[in-house]
N, C-alpha and C positions, 0 to 999 in steps of 0.2 A: 399723746400717749394714752390718755384715759379713753379717748374716742375709739382708738385701735383695740384697747382691751374690750371695750363694750361691743365692738364689732366682731371680734373673735368670739366673744361668749354667745352673741346671738347666732353666729353661723354654727357653732357647736351644738346650740339647742335645736337649731333646724335639722342638722345631720342626725341628732339623736331621736327626733321625732320621726323622721323619714326612714331610719333604720329598723323601727319597730312596726312600720306598716307593711302589711302584706297586700298582694294584688289579687282581685278577682276579676277574671276576664269573661265578658258576657258575649255570647254569639250574636250576630246580626238579627236573629229572630226574637230576641229578648232585649227588652229596654228596660234598664234600671231607673226607677222613678224616685225612690226615697230609701233611706236608711234611718230607721227609728223616725225621729221627728225632723230629720234634715232631708231637705228637698235635693234631688240631683237635676240640674238644669240641662235640659236638652234643647237642641235648636236645629233648624234646617241646614245650617251651615257647619255645625260642629256636633256630632254624636258622641256620646260617652259610652265607650265599650269597656273601659276598666275603671274599677273603683278600688281605692286603697283603704284598708282597715286595719287597726291596731288588733292584736290577738284579743279574742273575746267572743261572746255569743251576740248575734244581732237579728233583729227582724228587718227584712228587706222586702220592699214593694217593687214589683216589676209587672210588665206587661208583654204578652206574646203577640207578635204581629208577623205575618208572612204573606208571600205573594205566589200565586200559582197561575201558570199559563193555561188557558182554557182553549186556546185555538191559535190560528196564525196571528190573529191581531186583536186578541181579546185575553183578559186575565181577571183573576179574583183576589181580593185582599181578605185574608182570613185574620181575626183579632180575637183576643180574649178580653174579659174584662180585668182591670188591675187586680193583682192578688198579692198575698204576703207569705213569705216563707221564713223559717227560722233556720240560721246556719251558724256554725262555729269556725272560728278563724284561729289556727294554731300558729305559734311563733316560728318563723323560718320557713313557711310554706306558702307558695303561690297556688292559686286555684283557676281552674276552668269550670263555668257552668255548662253542663252537658245535657242533652236530651236526644231522644229519637224523632228525627224529623219524618212527618207524615209523607208517604209517596204521592198523595193527590189531595186535592182541595176538600173532598168529602171527608177523608180521614182526618184532615187538619181541624175541620170544624168540630169533630168529636173531641179531638185533643185540646181544642180551645175552650171547650165546656169544662174540662178538669185537667189543665196542664201538669205534666209530671216532669220535674227537673232534678238533677243531681249535681253534686259538688265533687269535683275530682282534683285532688292534689297534683300538680305538675310532677311527672315522672312516676306517678303510681298507677296501677291498673285498676284499682278499686274506686269506684264512684259511690258516693254516699247519697241516697235519695233524700230529698228535702220535703218535708211536710208542709202543706199550706195551713196557715194559721190566721187567726184573728189578731189584729194589732192590738197590743195592751201597753199603752203608753205608761200606766202607773205602776206596772209590775216588770219593767224591763230590768234584767240583771244589772248589778253595779258596775260589772266590767264591761257592759255593752255601751250602747250608744251615748249615754249622758257622760261618760268619762272617757270615751276614746276618740281619737281625732279620726275624721273621715275626710278623704280627698278624692275627688272624681277626677279621672284623667281623661281628657278627650283624645281621641285617636287623630283629630284633625282639626286646626284652627284656620284652615286655608279657605279661600272663597269656594262657593258652592261649585263652581265649574271644575274645580280641581279636585273635588271630594269623590272618589270612585266608590261604588257600591260593590263590595267583594262577594264573590260566590263562596258557599260553604267549602271548608277545608276538604271534605270528602263528598264527592258526587256520585250517588248511586249509579252503577252501570259504567263507571270509568269515562273515558272520553266521549263514549256514546250518550251517557247521561247529560252532558253539556247541552245537547240539542234540545232537552226539555225544560231547560232553564229559562226564565224570563228574559226578553230582550232588554237592550239598554233603554230604549224608548219606554218600555212598560215600567222598568224600575224607576225612571225619571218621572213618570206620571204618578207611580205610587207614592214617592216621597213628595211630590207636589200636593197630593191629597192629605198628607200629614202635616203640611206646613200651615202655620197660621197666617191670616191675611197680611199682617206686618212682615213676616218672613218672605212671603210671596213678592210683595212690593220691593223689598230689599233686594231679593234675587234677580227680579226683572231689571232694577237699576244697575245691578252689578254686571249683567250679561249685555247691557245696551251700551255700557261705557267702552 
């Protein structure tokens, strides 16, 4: 009986924690790396697109990375240096990180020098621009990272062979714009370049079995 009461209490605690956590969705061009002092683990097999945060103000570290096709069988990877932004999460709201994707690699390189991103509450038409900041570990607000639970949600824990690379939700030019998107082979090569030696060996072992 006592064990049942303890189990029920634990479940209620977990539910209460999850109920106060809101979700921020990152587009595939942005990789969340860190929230305050807490690292977000990314891997070749499981990319994190959603981060759950309790209401509060946070400093979030992320990186911009995109792929542009340069010809029939050539492509270019454009990346930014990791950078920090400060954002505020309100209770009862989920968010999308949004940005204006460059139409070509040259414009993307300019964007990568000074990325501009906004936070948009789901169901809202208003996107709030986020300022790039320098991380301040000692001056983090009390309601932020130090006291708030952080949970990174992976969109896929499946083997790499079953992890699709999705296209952006809106493709410039409609269906015609799909022709300008990188091929599956180019995307596979892109993610291969991002993988560590250990992840590459694990991937080869999986596909060879």
